[in-house]
N, C-alpha and C positions, 0 to 999 in steps of 0.2 A: 020252504021258510029261509032258506038262503037267498033266493031268489028275490023275495018282499024283504028283505034286509038291505040286497045291494039296492034295489029299488029306493027305501026312503032315505038312503045313505047319500043317494045321485039327488034324490029331491032336495034335502038338506043342504048339498051340495050347492045347486044351482041356485036355491034359495039364497045363503048367502052371497054369491057372486053379485046375483042380482041387486042385495041392499048394497052390497058394497061398490057398486058402479052407481048408485043413485045416491050414496054420501060425498062420493067424489066429485059427482056434480054438485054438490050443495056449497062443497067449501069453496072458497075462494081467498086470496093473498090476505084482503083485508079482514076476512072474517075466517079464520080458522077451526072454530067452535060453534058452528050452526045449533047445535044438538047440546046446548048449556045447560041447558034446564033439563034435560033428561040425564045431562052428564053428572049434574050438580043431584040431584037423586041417588045413580049411583054409588057418587063418591062416598055421599053420607053413609048408606048401607055395608060399604066398605070399612068405612072408620067405625061404625058398630062393632061390626065383626072385630077389627082390629084390636080396639079399645077390651071385646069383651072376652075374648079367646086367645089372637095370636102374638099379640102384646106380653099379656101374662108368661103365654109359655115359653117365647123367647128369651123372654126377663131371666124366668126360672132354669132354662136351656142354658144362659149363660154364665148362671152362678154354678151351678154342677158340673160343667162339663170344660177341660181343660182347654186353652187355647190352640194346644198342638192339634188334639181332636178334633177342634173346630175347622182348624185351618187345613189339617189332611181331608175332611170333609168337601169342605169350598174345592181344594185342588180333584179331589175326586169326579166332582160334577160338572168341573169347568173342562176335565181332559174327555170326557164325552160329547161335549159340546164342542169341541175340537173339533172333530171329525167332521161335523153340520158345517164347522165355518171354512175348513179345507176346499167343502164340496161348495160353498158360495164362491171361494175365491176363485176356482174354475170356473164358475159360471161367471164372474166376474171381470173374466180373459186375465186375471192375473196369475199365471201357473209358478211362476217364481214362488212367490209368496206361498200357494198351496203347498210347492213340494215343502218350504221351513215346516208348515203347519202337521204335514205327515211325519215330518221325520220328529217336529215336538209330540207329536202323539207316541211314536213309535220309541221316543224315549222313555217316557214319563210311566209308558205303560207296561214295560220289560224293568229298567232300572228304578226308577220311581216308584216301587210296589204298587202296581195296577193305579197308579195317576196321583195317590195320595200325598206323593212327593214332588213335589216341582222339580226338577233337577235342570230343565231346561231353560229355566231362565234365569240362572246363573251363567251357561252356556253361552250369552245371546241369545236365544229363542224368544222371544215374545209373546202373547196372544194377540192374535190379530182382532179375534171376536165380532166376525162377518155374521150376519143372518139374512134372509131372504130378504128380507124387507131392505136391506140396504142393498141386497142386488136387484131390487126391483127398481129402486132409485135411479141406480146407475143403469138400465136400461130406459130409464127415461119414465116411468111411471111417476103421477104427482102424489104428494103425500097424503092429501084427501082431507078428507074432519077427521077433527081430534075426538078419540073413543074412551071412556071408562067402562071398562068390562068388569063383571061382577067376579067378585075373588081373584080376579088376573091385576086388576089397577092399570094403569094410562096406557094407551095406546093408540093408533091411527089406523083408517081404514086401509092404508098400503101395509101396516105391521102386521092386520090380524093376519095376513098370508103366509104369518111364519109362524104360524103355532102349532099345523102339521107338523112341521118338520121338528119346531124345538118339543114336542113332547114326543116323538119319536125318538130322537135321540137326546134321553135324558136318565137318568140309574133305574126307573122304575120299568125302561125297555128292556132291562137285562135277565128281569127275573117272569117268571110265566105263571107262578101261583100266584092270584089274585090278591091274599092274605100278603106277600112279601113286596110286592110292588106297592100295594099300599102304602105299607110301615115305609119304603123308601120312599116314598111322593111325601108323605110325611111330614119324614124328617128336612128331606131337602127343602122344602117349605122352611119350617121352623130355621133352619140354619140359613137361608137367604133370610127372611125377616129380622134374626139375630145379628146378621151384618151391619145393616142400617138402624139399629135400635137407636145408636149414640145420635145418627143424626136426626131421627123423628124424634127425637126429643127435643133437638134443637130447635127442628123445623117448628115443635109448637110452640115457642116462647118469641118467635124472631117474627112469625108470618101472619096478619093480620086477615089473611087469607089464603087459607092452605090450600082449596082448588086453584085459583089463579096461580098460585105459583108454583105446585106439584104440576101444571099445564106447564108452563111458560119453560120451567127446567127441563121438563122431559123434552118439549119439541126443543129446546136447543143440543141438549144432548143427542138426540138422533140427527141433527143435522150435522153436529160435528163429525159424529161415528160414519154418516154418508161420506163426506169429505177427508176422511181421513184426518181429524184434526184442524184442518185448514176450513173453515165452510167461507163463503164467500160474504160480504156487507150487505145491509139492508135497508134503504129508504125508509123513508115514515110511510110511505105506501106499501109497503113491502115487496117492492122489486128489488131483487136480487141481483147485483154485480159479480163479474168474475172476477176482474181484476182486481175488486177490493177500493178501490176508488170513486167512486160515484163523482159526477161531476158537481162540482159546489154552485155554478152558476144556474139561475133561474130563466128557461127557454122564454118563460113569458116577460121578462123582462128587457126593455131595448136596452141596447148598452150602448154608448158614445160612440163613432166612428173616432178610427186612432189614423191622427192626421198625421203627414211626412214631418221629418224630422225639420227640414228646410222650410216648412211653413210656420212653425213655433217661432216667432219671432217677439221680441220683448215688447210690450205697449208701454211708452212715452208720451208725454204731454209733447202738444202743437209747437208749444211757446219757446222751450228749451231746446226741442231741433232747427226750430229755427232761426233762434240765438246763436247756436251752438253753427250753424253755416252761414251765419253773417259774419262771425269772427272768423273762418275759417277764409271765407272771401277779403275778409279786409286782409289777412297774412300772406294771402296772394297778391293785393296790391300793391302792399306795401313794397316789393322787390319792383312790379310792374309800371306803376302809375310814376314816369321821369318825362319831364319835358322832351327830351326825342323821341319817346316813344310815342306820345300823345298830339305830335307835331303834323299838322296836316288832316289829324282826324275830325271830325266832325262829331259831337255828341248828341245825337238822336235822343237818348232815353234820357229820363230825371235821373237826377244824383240823388245817391242814396242819402239819409238822412247823417248819417256818420261824416261823410264827407260836406255838406253843408254846417254841420255847427264847426269843422274844422276852418272849414271858410269862413266863418264867421267870425272866428278868435282870430286869424288872419289879418282881416277886416281892422280887427279893432287894434290890434297891435299896431297895425302901418297908419291908423290913424292918430296913435298915441305917439308915434315921430320915432317908434324902434326900427331897429337897423333887420332889413330884411331881405341883406345882400347873401346871409348864409346859403340862405332855400331858393331856388330859382322858383317861379311860383306860373300858375296857369293861365293868367291875366295878360302874361307877358308873350304868351302864345297864341291864345286863341278867347279874347279878351274875359275870359271869368275871371272872376275879382274870389280865387281862391288857391292856396299853396300847396303843392304834394305832401301829405302827413308823413312823414318819417316811421320807421319802427318800433320807435322809444314813445311817441305821441298814440300811437297806434294799439299798443300795450297799456299805455296807462289809460285812452277810452275805452278798451275791454274793461277794464278794472270798476270803471266808473258805469258800466251799461248794467240796469239793474233786471236780471234773467226775468223774473215773474211778469 
């Protein structure tokens, strides 16, 4: 008989492992809930059981049980789970935190009256709340598909592996008699439901789709527990970034090449540039064009327009009988009827030129 039971348990465990492996392959980063249609049916069943049984019983339990007693029951349950948490801390390669968890259990189990009083928290020894699902995540096991288990609620294919350890390290495992174990198990379930009674009432008022809201909340909480409160950010495609700062540029979008600073010259219109160059040349010529410097030189290039204008004005003054002895002219040296402009004339010419 015992051999048949062992064979049946081995078959059930093999089927469970195979089912988990298949569901792990079905889930992707874009679709973490490939079994949504089935999960919604199980969720509806759990909601019906909760509305008909658990919620009314938990409401009555809160009304007749003092808060001090309910807190003691929660501390007792958590103290036993801390043993499982210490084991998972060792499996995750965190022996220092595992030693603190063992110290926490020891203090609460002795001085805390078997864990009903959490005296370790005021001493700075907080709960780590580690389970085997988080340990598998540290080992690199993917999260897998989202699952809704009957009577147990939200889970994933990775977190299902924590169920045996969670059942073993529970208050009901301390009692050998089935009657006592079942009574403690029922008390634990009712107390756990009473702790989230106010949250479930608020959820019914604000959530349009309770299933989607609970699914997203559960997955985000599990991600936060795996990364110890500092989960990496995700982009729209579900890709995680360990640095928490994904690149903001689109790789498919071509970006303009960066030009050197020396090539970034200001754009100017050709007209004003040429005009400024002519005036600069005029300032230079004002000090260089003298009869002595032009003596013996042949001007092969045509004269600039401003020199022609100055020459025409000189001819008009000479024809009118004006005195031209004050300024030597080019015509006296090279036969040009053109006098050398002065600096004041050049400045007056600059003011008269239209830059446009």
